[in-house]
Steps between C-alpha positions, in 0.01 A plus 500: 500500500664764285210489254246553780696798627509654153125448459425661836731792422327554165153486661613745766639741240176488299282551807708792629495675164125455463443636850710808427312558174167470680605737778627754246165490323311549826719785621344842461664826582397637835272776377293295255501190719374681806241692301376181335456325833323799647264534208411132507415499869296820517124494526274655239428794730873558553556484125230761443652735759851452357384564144305811603809640675718435197245648258475813719874557449403576142703585196786643705609144576334280236449516126149514358533137388593388853213702649254346254623154597462575869150641444407181314639290787306715748176452304564125490568487875185701571294268278648196672423641843150592386434151370627342820306730731205532260510875557444735208695777675830350384394431143601812311 
């Protein structure tokens, strides 16, 4: 009986520690977590609008490297939308 109790206690301790490790790994801070969820659930059209708004803020808010990255993402989103809709208007 005592041996069974010790085994169950050890299994419980291992499972609780592994759960806390997993939850710590999945925890994101509020800003990045919310932004990540939003970006994953947005449509291609919403992504294009969001990127255009951010690019229009220009160098007063972003570095040239960040702007170049956003412009590349915008071109990719436009190409994706163009390939889906088969419309050459979006392929820049």
